[in-house]
N, C-alpha and C positions, 0 to 999 in steps of 0.2 A: 504494500500500500504506500503510495507516495506521501511524503511529508506534507503537513498542513501548510497552506500558503501563508506566508508572512510578508507584511509590508514594512516600510521604513518606520511606521508609527506603531507597530504592534509587537516589536521586539522588546517586550518588558517582562521581567520575571514576575512570578506570582508572589507578591509581597503584600502583607496585610496593611491596612491603613495606618495602624499604629507604628509599624516598622517604617513606612514611608514618611510619617511625620518625624520620627527620630532621625532618619537619614537627612531629611531636609533641614532640620534644626542644626545638625552637626555641620553640614556643608555650607549653610548660609550664616554661620556664626559671625558676628561683627568683629570678633578677635582674630578671625582667620578660619578658613575651611579646615575641618578635621575629616580627612578621607578614611574610609573603612580599612584600606590596606596600608595606611601610614605614610603614603607619599605626600610630597609637597604639591601645591596647586599646579606647578609648572613641570613636575617630574613625570617622565614617561615610564611605561612598563619595561622590564628587562626583555631583551630580545636577542636572538641569534641570527646572524646573516651570513650569506655566502653568495658568490657569483660564479658564472660559468658552469652551471650544473647541467645545461641542456646542450649537447654537442651539435645538434642540427640547427642551431639558431645563430643569429648575429650577436645576440646578447641575452643573458638570462640571469635571474636572481631568485633567491629563496629567503624568506624571513619568517621566523617563528616566534610568537610571543610566549611568555611564561605560562599563560593560561591554557596552552595547547593549540591555539589558533595558528594556522600556517598557510602561507600563500606562495605560489610559484608564478613567475612572469617570464614569458619568452617573447623576444622581439625578432621579427624577420623583416628583411629589406628586399625589395624587388625593384629592378630597373624598369622605368616606364618613360614613354615619350610624352612630352608636354604638348597638349593640343590647345590651339587658340579657341577660346570660348565664343568669340564673336568677331565681327569685322574690325572693331577698334583694336583688339589685342593683336590681330594679324597685321594691321597697319603699323602698330608700334614695333613689332618684331622686324618688319621690313625696314623701318626707319633706322633701327639699331644696326641692322646688317649693313645698310648703306653708310652709316657713320664709320663702321669698321673698315669698309672698303676704301673710303675717301680719307681715312685718317682723322676724322672729326673727333671732337670731344676734348681737344687741347691736351690736358695732362692725363688722358686716359691710357697712354702708352706706358705709364709708370707701373702698371699692374702686370706687365709682362705680356700684354696683348691678348690675354685670354678672355677679356670682357666680363670677368666675374663680378667686377664692381657694378656693372650695369645689367646684371642678370635679372630676369623677371622675378618678382617676389614669389615666395612660396604660397601654397594654398592649404587651407585647413583640411580639405578632402584627401590630402595625401597621407593623413594619419588615420588609421582605423583601429578601434579598440573593442574587444569583446571580453566579457566577464562571465565566468561560470561559478555558481554558488550551489553547493549541495542542497537539494530540495526545491530548487527554483528552475523554471523554464528560462530559455534564453530571452524570451520576449516578456518576462514578468517585469513588474514595475521597478523592483529594487535593482536588479542587474542593469537594466536600461538606464535608470537614473544615475547610478554610480559611474557607468562607463562614459556617459555623455558629460557628466560633470568633470571627470578627470581629463577627458579628451579636450574639453573646452579650455582648461587651464594650460594644457600643453601647446595648443595652437594659438592661444591668445597672447603669448609672450612676444615681445617686440622683435622685429627683424632688423631694426636699425642698428647702425654702427658707423663710426666716423671713417673717413677715407684711409687714415693711417692704419686703423685696425683691419680694414678690408685688405690692405696690401700685405700686412703681416700675417693675418689669419683670416681665411675666407669664411670660417665657420664661427662667426660672432652672432650675437643676438639670439633669437628664439629658435625653436625646433624647425619651423617651416623654412627659415633661411638656410639651415644646414642641409636640407634635403635637395637643394638646387645644385645641379651639376653645371648646366649652362642653360641657354634660353630654349633649348629643344629637348633636354632630358632632365630627369629628376629621379629621386628615390621615393618609393612608397613604403611606408612602415605599417606592419601588422603587429599589434600588441595584444597578446593573448594572456589573460589573467585567470588563474585557477585558484580558488579557495579550497584547500584540501579538507578542511573540517567545517562542520556547521558553525555559523557565526555565534560566538559566545557573547559578543557585543556588536555594536555597529561597526562593520568591517572596513569603513573608509580609511582610517589611518594605516592599517596593515596593508591594504591594497596600494595606497599611494606611495608609501615608503618602498615597497617591493618594486613598483614600477620605476621609481626614481633610480634605484640601484641597477635595474635591468638596462635602463637607458645609459647610465654611466659606463656599463660594461659593453655596450653595443659598439661593434667595430665594422667599418665598411672597407671594401677593397681599395687599395691605393690607386688613384687615377693616373694613367700614363698619357692619355690624350690631352690636347690643349685646345683652348678656345671653343669654337662651335663644331669641332669634329665629333663624329660619333664616338661615344666613350668606350675605351677599352682599358683594362686594369692589369695590375701586377698579378702574376700567378702565385707568388709566395704570400701565404696568409700571414706570415710573421711581419710583413710590411704593412699590414692593414692599419688604418688610422681609426682612432676612437671618434665616435660621433661627438662626444664632448671631450676635448683633449685633456689629458691628465697633466698635473703640474710637473714641471721639469725638476729633476733631482738637483739638489744643491747641498753643499756641506753645512750651510747655515740654516738651522731649523726655523729661525725667525723669518728668513727670506722665503722659505718654502711656505710658511703660513700666509705671508702677504700675497704671494703669487696665487695661492689657492683661493683667497678671498676675491681676487680680481677676475677670476675665470667664471664664465657663465655656466650655470648648472640647470638641470631640469626642474620644473616646479614640484612643489610638495604641498599637499592639502592636509591641513591640521583640523582635527575635530575639537571644538571648544564648547563648553557648556557654562551657563551662568546660573547661579543660585543667589538671589538677592543682589548684593553688590560684589560678590565673590565670583572669580573666573577660574575655571578648572580645565586643564589640558589633558588630552588622552583619557577621557572618562571611561569607567567600566560600565557594565550593563546596569548595575544597581544605581550608579550615579546619574546615568541618563534617565532613569525611570522617574526621578524627582526634579529634573532640570526645568528651570523657567524657560530657557531657550537653548537650542542646539544650533551651532553655527559651523559651517565648513569654510575655513579660511585658506585660500590658495596663495602661496608666495613663490617667487622665483628669484634667482640670482642672475643678474645680467651684467655683462662687462661694461665698465665705465672707466675710461682712461683719465678723466679729469678729476674724479673724486672716488678714491678707492673705498671709502666708507659708505657710499650711497649705492651699493650694489644689490640690496634686497628690495624687491618691488612687490607691492600688494597687487595681485592679479584679480581676485574676486572674493566676495563674501556671500555665501548662500545660507539661507535659513532652512533648517530641516524640521519637519513637524515633530515636536517632542512627544514621546510615548506617554509622558505623564498626563496628558489630556485624556487618555483612555483608562486611567486607573480609577478604582472605586474610592469615592470620597468617604471620609469618616463621619460618624454620627455623634454629636455631642450628647452629654448626659441629659441636657434639657430637652432633647428631642428623641431620646431613646425610650421606647415603650417598655422595655424590660426594666430599665432603671426606675421609671415612674411607677410601675406596678408594685414595686417594693416599698413605695411610700405609704405612710399610715393613712392618708386620705387621698386615695387615688383619684376620686371624682373631682375634688377641689384642685388637685394638681393638674389633672387633665384639662380643666377649664383654663388654667393659666399657661398652657403650652404655647409658646410663641410660634408664629409661622416660620417656616424654613426660610432663612435669609442668606444673602451672599456674604455676610460679614465673616471675617476670619476669627476662629476661636483658637486660642493658644492650646497646643497639644493635640489638635484635631487636624488630620490631613485633609487638604482640599486641593484638587487639581488646579494648576496655575492657569490663568487666563491672560489674554493680552499679549503684547509684543515685548521687545527688549528696548531699554532706554538708550538714548544716544551716549550717555556717559559710560555705559557698559561696553558699547561697541568701540568707543574711543580708547577705553582701557585695554581692550583686546588688541587693537591695532598697535598701541604703544608697546605692549609686552612682546608682540611678535616681531616688529620691525626695529626695535631699539638695538643699538650697538651692544653686542654681547647678550642679547635677549634670547627668547625661545627660538626664533627663526635661525639665528646664528648657531645656537647649540645643536639644533637638528641637522643643519647643513654640515657642520663640522663633524658631527658624529657619523653621518653617512659617508663623508669624505674619507674617514679613517678606515672604512671597510676595504680590504684588499680586493682589487679588481683583477680578474684573470681573463 
């Protein structure tokens, strides 16, 4: 018998209203959130990671959390011819070809004559992603929503880079720009994500981190052709180039760290919850079940030659329907028939029963309603994008994984 269908808003454990009230009181404490597992609000769960586990792919990775959740991602690249979508695109291609023949463009010869700096921009359709989750069909709401949200952050990163960067490194900016070979050819990426175990909590952080590592380990054959020639590549796979170049080795560790910060990296989507004025990263299933709001924050690191500290960029913030809205609310003693029946004068007490109201009663669980305040969103953005903040810690931690 197939597993029962679950949506993004129904993955909540069976917890009594009393337990929900206790959890919320602990996590929304004004003195600071007290998490059930003892982690700090910005601390992530322990994980094990490795890359290069699938030999038939251009890049692959596996990440497993301490709670038993595990995911595998494989990346395949396919050479594809770029087609003009309309007459305007065709006219632009013809004008660029005419500029190459006549030597137009002034300083365009500095890039070696390959025309890479004037190559057509990449397209989001060149990246395809599919997610398989045990117990879900491929067209169910949760896999489709997760795959499109992660793909959107991948293709929304900027393609821009200054001319000096383009001459030194053709693969600056976002993922779309790295897939361009010339104006007539490009790479198409197929990203396949497999969650090996049923989701113990919302699987977005696990899938995003694994996809990030898989893209870091993705290698493409080294190009031998130049300019607008039909592409042909080196036969030796040891000469293949990383889709996201690795930092150069240096005897100075501090220099390595600076170079690492300046290089572009794939986006990462973080799951953040808010309880009152407290913000919690990488929440567990129990913490999500009492959250006021659940947000998916996508960040990326883009190369910036002018300011090395301004390389983290906020790509998107999405709200996810919190499962706390579907939990059973508690009943205060003033409205509990069992409590009133034990009174000495049940008739008189019943006459004084107030109507059920929307007012909060201390110690009684009530599903949260409404949205999230601007101050909480501002706090989340500051925690993620601040120098040495959560975003830097996550990027540095993933950068430390050995890529093979």
